[in-house]
C-alpha positions in Angstrom: -0.3 -0.1 -0.1 1.5 3.3 -1.0 1.9 5.9 2.3 -0.4 9.1 2.0 2.6 11.2 1.4 4.1 9.6 -1.2 0.6 10.4 -3.2 0.8 14.0 -1.8 4.7 14.5 -3.1 3.9 13.2 -6.5 0.6 14.7 -7.0 1.1 18.2 -5.2 4.7 18.7 -4.8 4.4 22.6 -3.6 1.8 21.4 -1.1 4.2 18.9 0.2 7.1 21.6 0.1 4.8 23.8 2.2 4.4 20.7 4.8 7.4 20.0 5.1 9.2 23.5 5.2 6.2 24.1 8.4 6.8 20.9 9.6 10.9 22.0 9.7 10.0 25.2 11.2 11.4 27.6 8.4 10.2 30.6 6.2 8.3 30.1 3.2 11.6 30.6 1.3 13.5 27.6 3.3 15.2 30.3 6.1 15.1 29.6 9.7 12.4 31.6 11.3 10.8 32.7 14.9 8.0 33.7 13.1 4.5 32.6 15.4 2.3 31.6 13.6 4.3 30.2 11.4 2.2 30.8 7.9 4.9 28.6 5.3 2.4 26.2 4.1 -0.8 28.5 3.9 2.1 30.7 1.8 3.4 27.6 -0.2 -0.6 26.8 -0.7 -1.5 29.7 -1.9 1.0 29.8 -4.4 0.5 26.3 -5.8 -2.9 27.5 -6.3 -1.7 30.5 -8.3 0.6 28.5 -10.4 -2.5 25.8 -11.2 -4.7 28.9 -12.2 -2.3 30.6 -14.7 -1.4 27.4 -16.2 -5.4 26.7 -16.6 -5.7 30.4 -18.1 -2.5 29.9 -20.5 -3.7 26.5 -22.0 -7.2 28.6 -22.3 -5.6 31.0 -24.6 -3.0 28.6 -26.1 -6.2 26.2 -27.2 -8.5 29.3 -28.8 -5.2 30.6 -30.7 -5.2 27.1 -32.5 -8.9 27.2 -32.6 -8.3 30.3 -35.0 -5.5 29.1 -37.3 -7.4 27.5 -40.7 -4.9 24.5 -41.0 -6.2 23.7 -44.3 -5.0 27.2 -46.0 -1.5 27.2 -43.2 1.5 27.8 -45.2 4.6 27.7 -42.8 6.6 30.1 -45.4 3.7 33.2 -44.4 2.8 32.5 -41.1 -0.9 34.2 -40.0 -1.3 36.7 -37.2 -3.0 33.9 -35.0 -0.1 31.8 -35.9 2.1 34.3 -34.7 0.1 35.3 -31.8 -0.1 31.2 -30.9 3.8 31.0 -30.8 4.2 33.7 -28.9 1.5 32.4 -25.8 3.0 29.2 -26.4 6.4 30.9 -25.8 5.3 32.9 -22.7 3.9 29.3 -21.3 6.9 27.6 -21.8 9.0 30.0 -19.9 6.2 30.7 -17.0 6.7 26.5 -16.7 10.3 26.4 -16.9 10.1 29.4 -14.3 7.7 27.0 -11.8 9.9 24.0 -12.6 13.2 25.3 -11.7 11.8 27.4 -8.0 9.9 24.2 -7.3 13.7 22.2 -8.0 15.4 25.0 -6.2 13.1 24.4 -3.0 13.7 21.3 -2.8 17.3 21.4 -3.0 17.5 24.0 -0.1 14.9 22.1 2.3 17.1 18.8 1.3 20.1 21.1 2.4 18.8 22.2 5.4 17.7 18.7 6.8 20.9 17.0 5.7 23.2 20.1 7.7 20.7 19.8 10.6 21.4 16.3 11.4 24.5 16.2 10.2 24.0 14.3 6.7 27.2 14.4 4.4 26.5 14.6 1.0 28.5 11.7 -1.4 29.4 14.4 -4.2 28.9 18.0 -4.3 26.0 18.0 -6.8 23.7 15.2 -5.1 21.0 18.0 -3.5 20.9 19.1 -7.1 20.8 16.2 -9.2 18.5 14.1 -6.7 15.8 17.3 -6.6 15.6 17.4 -10.1 15.8 14.0 -11.6 13.6 12.5 -8.6 11.9 15.5 -6.7 8.7 13.3 -5.5 11.7 10.2 -4.0 13.7 13.5 -2.4 10.1 14.8 -0.9 9.3 11.5 0.6 12.6 11.1 2.5 12.6 14.4 4.0 9.1 13.4 4.9 10.1 10.0 6.7 13.2 11.6 8.0 11.2 14.3 9.7 8.3 12.8 11.4 8.1 9.8 13.4 4.7 7.3 11.7 5.0 4.2 13.1 5.2 5.1 16.5 3.3 8.4 17.4 2.4 10.3 14.2 -0.6 9.7 11.9 0.0 11.1 8.3 -2.5 13.8 7.3 -2.3 15.8 3.6 -4.8 18.0 4.5 -2.7 19.6 7.6 -0.2 22.3 7.7 2.5 19.7 8.6 1.6 16.9 7.2 1.2 14.9 10.3 -1.8 14.5 12.8 0.3 14.9 15.7 -0.4 18.3 17.3 3.2 19.0 19.0 6.2 18.8 16.4 8.8 16.2 17.7 10.8 17.7 14.8 14.1 19.5 16.3 14.4 22.8 16.0 18.1 23.3 16.9 
């Protein structure tokens, strides 16, 4: 059976990042904070919703641009204004998606570095955090999740909480 946090890490990485940052007492940008009450999860939840809405709006714009192109009379050597505007909209959509992906990978890498530093875990090579955060972000989020909670002993996973666990008292060391 799949653990609840694996599904969250796969389907909604930004919410998982928010929970882990909140649980480890880090700000929304991965810096240690004394802010009370901590709003990290809520900020990441809003970021996730904003990215989803922006992506859907751009998808609708791209779909509308495609519908305006008459494929039977299309000439690649002489593009119509509709084709040119589709190309621009597609490029903007791609740049926004690339920016969101780069920011997400950066935050996963930063979170992993913080957890490793806090627990004195060495990395095998200098680019390990960057590589694993890019190639398998869901695995990294699950690894950090399992490293910062004790599910078998005291805590039960809860994908709909700010920390990802049911326990009110956090057992995670903030030192």
